[in-house]
C-alpha positions as CSV (number, residue, x, y, z in Angstrom):
1,M,0.0,0.0,0.0
2,D,1.1,3.6,-0.6
3,F,1.0,6.2,2.1
4,I,-2.5,7.4,1.3
5,E,-3.9,3.9,1.3
6,S,-2.1,3.1,4.6
7,K,-3.6,6.3,6.1
8,K,-7.1,5.3,5.0
9,L,-6.6,1.8,6.6
10,L,-5.7,3.3,9.9
11,E,-8.6,5.7,9.8
12,K,-10.9,2.8,9.1
13,Y,-10.0,1.5,12.6
14,K,-10.5,5.0,14.1
15,I,-6.8,5.6,14.6
16,K,-6.4,9.4,14.5
17,F,-4.1,10.7,11.7
18,V,-2.7,14.2,11.6
19,K,-4.6,16.7,9.4
20,G,-3.2,16.9,5.9
21,K,-3.6,16.9,2.1
22,L,-1.8,15.5,-0.9
23,I,-0.7,18.2,-3.3
24,K,0.8,18.1,-6.8
25,N,2.1,21.7,-7.4
26,K,3.1,24.9,-5.6
27,T,-0.4,26.6,-6.0
28,E,-2.0,23.6,-4.2
29,L,0.8,23.7,-1.6
30,I,0.1,27.4,-0.8
31,N,-3.7,26.8,-0.6
32,A,-3.4,23.6,1.5
33,S,-0.9,25.2,3.9
34,K,-3.2,28.2,4.6
35,K,-6.1,25.8,5.2
36,I,-4.1,23.5,7.5
37,G,-2.3,26.3,9.3
38,Y,1.4,26.8,10.0
39,P,3.6,25.2,11.2
40,I,3.5,22.4,8.7
41,A,5.5,19.4,7.5
42,L,6.1,18.2,4.0
43,K,6.8,14.6,2.8
44,I,7.3,13.0,-0.6
45,I,4.7,10.4,-1.6
46,S,5.9,7.7,-4.0
47,K,5.4,3.9,-4.0
48,Q,9.1,3.5,-4.8
49,I,10.1,5.4,-1.6
50,S,9.6,3.7,1.7
51,H,12.1,5.6,3.8
52,K,11.4,9.3,2.9
53,S,14.2,10.8,5.1
54,D,16.9,8.7,3.4
55,V,16.2,10.6,0.1
56,G,15.8,14.0,1.7
57,G,12.0,13.7,1.1
58,I,10.8,15.3,4.4
59,A,10.8,18.8,5.8
60,V,9.3,19.8,9.2
61,N,8.4,22.8,11.3
62,I,7.8,25.1,8.3
63,Q,6.6,28.4,9.6
64,N,5.5,30.4,6.5
65,E,4.7,30.4,2.8
66,K,8.3,31.4,1.8
67,Q,9.8,28.5,3.8
68,A,7.1,26.1,2.3
69,I,8.0,26.9,-1.3
70,E,11.8,26.6,-0.5
71,K,11.3,23.2,1.2
72,Y,9.0,22.0,-1.6
73,N,11.7,22.8,-4.2
74,L,14.4,21.2,-2.1
75,I,12.5,18.0,-1.6
76,M,11.8,17.7,-5.3
77,K,15.4,18.4,-6.1
78,N,16.7,15.8,-3.5
79,V,14.3,13.1,-4.7
80,K,15.0,13.6,-8.4
81,K,18.8,13.4,-7.7
82,K,18.7,10.3,-5.4
83,M,15.8,8.4,-7.0
84,P,15.4,9.7,-10.6
85,K,13.2,6.8,-11.6
86,A,10.7,7.1,-8.7
87,I,7.2,8.0,-9.8
88,I,6.1,10.9,-7.6
89,Q,2.4,10.9,-6.6
90,G,2.8,14.3,-4.9
91,I,3.8,15.8,-1.6
92,F,1.7,15.4,1.5
93,V,1.2,18.6,3.5
94,Q,0.4,18.1,7.1
95,K,0.1,19.9,10.4
96,F,3.4,19.8,12.3
97,I,2.8,18.7,15.8
98,L,5.1,18.2,18.8
99,G,5.1,15.5,21.5
100,K,6.6,12.2,22.4
101,Q,7.5,10.0,19.4
102,I,6.2,6.4,19.6
103,I,6.2,3.4,17.2
104,I,3.5,0.8,17.0
105,G,4.1,-2.0,14.5
106,G,2.5,-5.2,13.4
107,K,3.8,-8.3,11.5
108,Y,2.4,-11.5,10.4
109,D,4.6,-14.4,11.6
110,R,4.4,-17.7,9.9
111,Q,4.6,-19.6,13.2
112,F,2.6,-17.3,15.6
113,G,0.3,-15.4,13.2
114,P,-0.3,-11.6,13.8
115,T,2.1,-9.9,16.2
116,I,2.3,-6.4,17.6
117,L,5.2,-4.2,18.6
118,F,5.5,-1.1,20.8
119,G,8.3,1.3,21.6
120,L,9.7,4.8,21.5
121,G,9.6,6.1,17.9
122,G,11.6,8.3,15.5
123,I,15.3,7.8,15.8
124,F,15.0,6.1,19.1
125,V,13.9,2.8,17.4
126,E,17.2,2.4,15.7
127,L,19.4,3.7,18.5
128,M,17.8,2.1,21.5
129,K,15.8,-0.9,20.1
130,D,13.7,-0.4,23.2
131,V,10.5,-2.3,22.3
132,S,8.0,-4.8,23.6
133,L,6.3,-7.5,21.6
134,R,3.1,-9.6,21.9
135,I,1.2,-12.2,19.9
136,C,-2.3,-11.0,18.9
137,P,-4.9,-10.9,20.2
138,I,-4.0,-8.6,23.1
139,T,-6.2,-7.5,26.0
140,R,-6.1,-4.0,27.6
141,D,-3.9,-5.5,30.4
142,D,-1.5,-6.7,27.7
143,A,-1.5,-3.2,26.2
144,K,-0.8,-1.6,29.6
145,Q,2.1,-4.1,30.2
146,M,3.6,-3.4,26.8
147,I,3.8,0.3,27.5
148,Q,5.2,-0.2,31.0
149,E,7.9,-2.7,30.2
150,I,10.0,-0.6,27.9
151,K,12.9,1.2,29.4
152,G,11.6,4.5,28.1
153,Y,8.3,4.2,30.1
154,A,9.5,7.0,32.4
155,I,9.6,9.4,29.5
156,L,6.0,8.6,28.6
157,K,4.8,8.7,32.2
158,G,6.4,12.1,32.7
159,T,9.6,12.9,34.6
160,R,11.5,15.8,36.0
161,G,8.6,18.2,35.7
162,E,7.6,17.2,32.2
163,K,3.9,16.2,31.7
164,G,3.2,12.6,30.9
165,I,1.2,11.5,27.8
166,N,-2.3,10.2,27.7
167,L,-1.5,6.6,28.5
168,K,-5.2,5.5,28.3
169,E,-5.4,6.8,24.8
170,L,-2.2,5.0,23.9
171,E,-3.7,1.7,25.2
172,N,-6.7,2.4,23.0
173,V,-4.5,2.8,19.9
174,L,-2.7,-0.5,20.7
175,I,-6.1,-2.3,20.9
176,K,-7.1,-0.7,17.6
177,V,-3.9,-1.9,15.9
178,N,-4.5,-5.3,17.4
179,D,-8.0,-5.4,15.8
180,L,-6.5,-4.3,12.5
181,M,-3.9,-7.0,12.6
182,M,-6.5,-9.7,13.4
183,K,-9.0,-8.6,10.7
184,E,-6.8,-7.4,7.8
185,K,-4.7,-9.7,5.6
186,I,-1.4,-7.7,5.7
187,K,2.2,-8.8,6.2
188,E,3.5,-5.7,8.0
189,L,2.4,-2.5,9.5
190,D,4.6,0.4,10.7
191,I,3.2,3.5,12.4
192,N,6.2,5.7,13.1
193,P,5.9,8.1,14.5
194,L,2.8,8.4,16.6
195,I,2.9,11.8,18.4
196,A,1.6,11.7,21.9
197,D,1.0,14.4,24.5
198,E,-1.2,14.7,27.6
199,K,-4.3,15.0,25.5
200,E,-4.1,12.7,22.4
201,V,-2.2,10.2,20.3
202,I,-2.0,11.0,16.6
203,A,-0.3,9.1,13.7
204,V,2.0,11.1,11.6
205,D,3.3,8.5,9.2
206,A,2.4,4.9,8.3
207,R,3.5,2.1,6.1
208,V,1.6,-1.1,5.3
209,I,2.9,-4.1,3.3
210,E,0.2,-6.4,1.9
């Protein structure tokens, strides 16, 4: 599935996805950015590009129209240079939001069936490999345990005066991903990152392999 199809699948299971729109030119970029409201983020959309940051296909925390056009041009230049044969569907313009970065993943294992993964997202996944795993289906108690058993739990709970995230909502998202993995015939799911704060948990990027 491409990014747009992956986003629709998550939304089918009531998993919140950040506000955004696929655009194909600078006029659409300007109009979409005004409607969404700054700050925004931009990301390249192509079926041939799985890891957008590897090809310079992402720009974040864009504050105004001038920056938006500059970053749009830069992304297109980067992608054409690094992946000249990639078919570009457009650029996804989305609201740039701050919070704790989380990953929730799913994989179909030949021996165990659907499995689910949870951990700190963004760059922390590669650096720390701090994740918990379960075989589906999971219960709410399982979801709670998955969150609590990673080393980074203190970061999510809130430490040194920082507010914790909405842990109940995070449990809800894990249950929804569990339902998705049990009902849909997919090989792999990667929601990274989910952005979480004290109020809500919102998906920012997703990749589904059928």
